[in-house]
C-alpha positions as CSV (number, residue, x, y, z in Angstrom):
1,M,105.6,-239.0,-83.9
2,L,107.2,-241.6,-81.1
3,S,104.6,-244.4,-80.8
4,A,106.7,-246.7,-78.8
5,F,105.6,-246.1,-75.3
6,R,102.2,-245.9,-73.8
7,I,100.9,-243.4,-71.2
8,G,99.3,-243.7,-68.1
9,L,99.5,-242.9,-64.4
10,W,99.8,-244.4,-61.0
11,L,95.7,-244.1,-60.1
12,D,96.7,-243.7,-56.2
13,D,98.0,-240.4,-56.6
14,L,94.8,-239.2,-57.8
15,H,94.0,-239.7,-53.9
16,L,90.3,-240.1,-55.0
17,G,89.9,-244.0,-54.2
18,I,89.9,-246.9,-56.5
19,R,86.4,-246.2,-58.3
20,A,86.3,-242.5,-58.3
21,G,90.0,-242.6,-59.7
22,L,88.7,-244.8,-62.3
23,K,85.9,-242.6,-63.3
24,A,88.5,-239.4,-63.2
25,A,91.2,-241.5,-65.3
26,A,88.7,-243.1,-67.9
27,P,88.0,-239.5,-70.0
28,L,91.8,-238.7,-70.1
29,G,92.8,-241.1,-73.2
30,L,95.0,-243.4,-71.1
31,D,96.7,-246.3,-72.2
32,E,96.9,-247.7,-68.8
33,L,97.4,-247.0,-65.1
34,G,99.5,-248.1,-62.2
35,L,98.3,-249.2,-58.4
36,D,99.3,-249.3,-55.4
37,A,99.4,-253.0,-54.4
38,L,99.7,-252.5,-50.6
39,G,97.5,-249.7,-50.3
40,S,94.3,-249.4,-48.1
41,E,91.9,-250.4,-51.2
42,V,94.0,-253.1,-53.1
43,S,95.7,-254.8,-50.3
44,P,95.7,-258.5,-51.8
45,R,94.8,-260.0,-47.8
46,A,91.8,-257.5,-48.0
47,L,90.8,-258.4,-51.6
48,S,88.5,-261.7,-52.0
49,Q,88.8,-263.4,-55.3
50,T,85.4,-261.8,-56.0
51,G,86.6,-258.3,-55.0
52,R,89.6,-259.1,-57.1
53,R,87.5,-259.8,-60.2
54,D,85.5,-256.8,-59.7
55,L,88.5,-254.8,-59.5
56,A,89.4,-256.1,-63.0
57,H,86.5,-255.6,-64.1
58,H,85.9,-252.1,-63.5
59,I,89.5,-251.2,-64.8
60,R,88.6,-252.9,-68.1
61,H,85.3,-250.9,-67.9
62,A,87.0,-247.7,-67.5
63,G,89.0,-248.7,-70.9
64,L,92.1,-249.2,-69.6
65,A,94.7,-251.9,-68.1
66,A,96.8,-252.8,-65.6
67,A,100.6,-251.8,-66.2
68,A,101.7,-252.7,-63.0
69,L,101.2,-252.9,-59.4
70,K,103.8,-250.8,-56.9
71,A,104.6,-253.1,-53.9
72,D,106.7,-250.8,-51.5
73,I,107.4,-252.9,-48.2
74,G,109.0,-250.1,-46.7
75,G,112.1,-249.6,-44.2
76,R,115.6,-250.8,-45.6
77,R,113.1,-252.9,-48.1
78,L,114.8,-256.1,-49.1
79,A,118.2,-255.2,-47.7
80,D,116.6,-256.0,-44.5
81,A,118.0,-259.4,-43.4
82,T,115.4,-259.9,-40.5
83,A,112.4,-259.2,-42.4
84,L,113.8,-260.7,-45.1
85,D,110.9,-263.5,-45.2
86,T,108.1,-261.9,-44.2
87,N,108.6,-259.1,-47.0
88,L,109.0,-262.0,-49.4
89,T,105.7,-263.2,-48.1
90,R,103.9,-259.8,-48.9
91,L,105.7,-259.4,-52.4
92,R,104.5,-263.3,-53.2
93,D,100.9,-262.3,-52.5
94,A,101.4,-258.8,-54.6
95,F,102.6,-260.9,-57.6
96,E,99.3,-263.2,-57.6
97,L,97.4,-260.2,-57.2
98,A,99.2,-258.7,-60.2
99,K,98.0,-261.7,-62.1
100,A,94.5,-261.9,-60.8
101,L,94.5,-258.0,-62.4
102,N,95.8,-259.1,-65.7
103,A,99.1,-256.3,-64.9
104,R,102.8,-257.3,-66.6
105,R,104.5,-256.2,-63.9
106,V,105.2,-255.6,-59.9
107,V,107.3,-252.6,-59.0
108,V,109.7,-253.3,-56.1
109,P,112.3,-250.8,-54.8
110,L,114.5,-253.1,-53.5
111,G,116.9,-251.2,-50.7
112,F,120.2,-249.5,-51.5
113,V,122.3,-251.4,-53.3
114,P,126.1,-251.3,-51.6
115,P,128.8,-250.8,-54.3
116,D,130.9,-253.9,-52.9
117,A,130.5,-257.0,-50.5
118,Q,133.3,-255.7,-48.2
119,G,132.9,-255.4,-45.0
120,A,129.6,-253.8,-43.7
121,N,128.4,-254.1,-47.2
122,A,128.7,-258.0,-47.0
123,K,125.2,-258.7,-44.8
124,P,122.9,-256.2,-46.8
125,R,124.7,-257.3,-50.2
126,A,124.3,-260.6,-49.2
127,T,120.4,-260.2,-48.3
128,L,119.8,-258.3,-51.7
129,S,121.5,-261.3,-53.6
130,E,118.8,-263.8,-52.0
131,A,116.1,-261.0,-52.4
132,V,117.0,-261.2,-56.2
133,K,116.6,-264.6,-56.7
134,A,113.4,-264.9,-55.0
135,L,112.3,-262.3,-57.2
136,V,113.2,-264.5,-60.4
137,A,111.5,-267.4,-59.1
138,L,108.3,-265.6,-58.3
139,S,108.4,-264.2,-61.8
140,T,108.9,-267.7,-63.3
141,A,105.9,-269.2,-61.1
142,T,103.6,-266.4,-61.9
143,G,104.5,-265.2,-65.5
144,I,104.3,-261.4,-63.8
145,R,107.9,-259.5,-64.2
146,P,109.6,-257.8,-61.2
147,A,110.4,-254.1,-62.1
148,V,113.1,-252.9,-59.5
149,L,112.9,-249.3,-59.0
150,A,116.3,-247.6,-58.9
151,G,116.9,-246.4,-55.2
152,G,120.2,-244.3,-53.9
153,E,122.7,-246.0,-55.6
154,P,124.7,-244.9,-58.9
155,P,122.9,-246.4,-61.8
156,E,126.3,-248.4,-62.7
157,V,125.9,-250.0,-59.3
158,L,122.4,-251.4,-59.7
159,A,123.2,-252.2,-63.3
160,A,126.6,-254.3,-62.3
161,F,124.3,-255.8,-59.7
162,L,121.1,-257.2,-61.4
163,D,123.5,-258.4,-64.1
164,E,125.3,-260.3,-61.7
165,H,122.5,-261.8,-59.8
166,D,120.2,-262.2,-62.6
167,S,121.5,-263.8,-66.0
168,S,117.9,-264.8,-67.1
169,G,117.2,-260.8,-67.8
170,L,113.8,-261.2,-66.5
171,L,114.3,-258.3,-63.7
172,D,113.0,-255.1,-65.6
173,V,113.7,-251.5,-64.0
174,D,111.4,-248.6,-63.7
175,L,113.4,-245.7,-64.3
176,N,112.3,-242.9,-61.8
177,P,114.4,-239.7,-64.1
178,G,112.9,-237.1,-61.2
179,G,114.5,-239.2,-58.6
180,F,117.8,-239.4,-60.3
181,V,117.7,-235.2,-60.4
182,S,117.0,-234.7,-57.2
183,R,119.7,-236.5,-56.1
184,G,121.9,-234.8,-58.7
185,V,122.3,-237.6,-61.0
186,E,122.0,-237.3,-64.7
187,P,118.9,-239.0,-65.8
188,L,120.4,-239.6,-69.1
189,A,123.3,-241.3,-68.1
190,A,121.0,-243.6,-65.8
191,L,118.8,-243.9,-68.7
192,N,122.4,-245.3,-70.6
193,A,123.5,-247.3,-67.9
194,L,120.1,-249.7,-67.1
195,S,118.9,-249.4,-70.7
196,R,119.1,-252.7,-71.1
197,R,116.3,-253.3,-68.2
198,V,114.2,-250.2,-68.5
199,A,111.0,-251.2,-68.9
200,L,108.9,-248.3,-67.4
201,A,109.2,-244.7,-66.1
202,S,107.7,-242.6,-63.7
203,A,106.9,-239.2,-64.5
204,A,107.5,-236.5,-62.0
205,D,109.9,-233.6,-62.2
206,Y,111.8,-232.9,-59.7
207,F,114.4,-229.8,-59.1
208,R,118.3,-230.5,-59.1
209,G,119.0,-231.8,-55.6
210,G,115.4,-230.5,-54.5
211,G,112.0,-231.4,-54.3
212,E,109.0,-232.1,-56.9
213,A,108.3,-229.4,-59.4
214,P,105.4,-229.3,-61.5
215,F,105.9,-231.7,-64.9
216,G,108.2,-229.8,-67.3
217,Q,109.3,-227.1,-64.8
218,G,111.8,-228.9,-63.3
219,D,115.3,-230.1,-64.0
220,V,114.3,-233.4,-65.8
221,P,115.3,-233.2,-69.8
222,W,112.0,-234.9,-70.3
223,G,112.5,-234.2,-74.3
224,E,115.6,-235.7,-74.7
225,L,114.9,-238.6,-72.4
226,I,111.0,-239.4,-74.2
227,V,113.7,-239.8,-77.2
228,G,116.0,-242.2,-75.2
229,L,113.2,-244.4,-73.6
230,A,111.2,-244.6,-77.3
231,T,114.2,-246.0,-79.3
232,L,115.4,-248.4,-76.3
233,P,115.4,-252.2,-78.1
234,S,112.4,-253.3,-76.0
235,R,110.0,-256.5,-76.5
236,E,107.1,-254.5,-76.4
237,P,106.3,-250.5,-75.9
238,L,107.5,-248.8,-72.5
239,S,104.8,-247.5,-70.1
240,I,105.3,-244.1,-68.8
241,L,102.8,-243.5,-66.0
242,A,102.4,-239.9,-64.7
243,A,103.3,-239.4,-60.8
244,C,102.9,-236.5,-58.6
245,S,103.3,-236.6,-54.5
246,R,103.1,-232.5,-54.4
247,A,100.1,-230.9,-51.9
248,G,97.3,-229.4,-54.0
249,D,95.1,-230.2,-56.5
250,R,96.8,-234.0,-57.7
251,R,94.2,-234.3,-60.6
252,E,94.8,-231.3,-62.1
253,A,98.9,-231.9,-61.7
254,L,98.2,-235.5,-63.2
255,V,95.8,-234.1,-66.1
256,E,98.6,-231.6,-67.0
257,T,101.5,-234.5,-67.0
258,V,99.5,-236.9,-69.4
259,T,98.8,-233.5,-71.4
260,K,102.6,-233.0,-71.7
261,L,103.5,-236.3,-72.1
262,K,101.2,-236.7,-75.3
263,R,102.8,-233.7,-76.3
264,L,106.0,-234.8,-75.9
265,R,105.3,-238.3,-77.6
266,T,104.5,-236.4,-80.9
267,H,107.1,-233.4,-80.6
268,P,109.7,-234.6,-78.2
269,L,111.8,-231.8,-79.1
270,G,109.7,-229.2,-79.3
């Protein structure tokens, strides 16, 4: 049995709202959950201090812990020099909210990382470098760890970029195996390249070069991946959060994913 990871889900993917989502998640035997920090219900600017305390209470009452908040600022994300100050302010708010909810991490889609700083790549690469330094500073100030969501760049490029600009090792990675498979990248190779920083992973299955699949029916080699994730030299148990963006009954799909993850934790290779 591989016990070195926690199982949870991204609550917003249920499409039930926060309170109904927590009620639906409570009986599933989860360890933790993830929340969208910039959604309509959990926006840092919409939640008062009282609202934050109430939400933290409801999460605890459901017998869960907040593994991470996701803060996707959209667009070109942190590669956009014209919006960097505004985007970093929004992320600062998300980190403060994570602290109030006792979440350990904020997942941040970084934006596409160019392979070098030559020519047209120079400006976005410099902007991302500045952004990474700001994320490290936010982590130091709040005690919340940033987890970069891998983008469209090769995993080796992301790993080298993070190593170049974060010698402290404060920046974690949220591995997205389905995203890699959909782009034709082998997820085990991605895990190998990013292994030193992987702290959580989204459990959504995808077809190679295509769209999302029911969990276990796509092209992600989940058994081998679970073994690889569970044996990482991590400081703490890794989080695997069920995710779903397909049309249809999200609750049924996520319950099925959680059930299969529990089975994989016990018997990863069948």
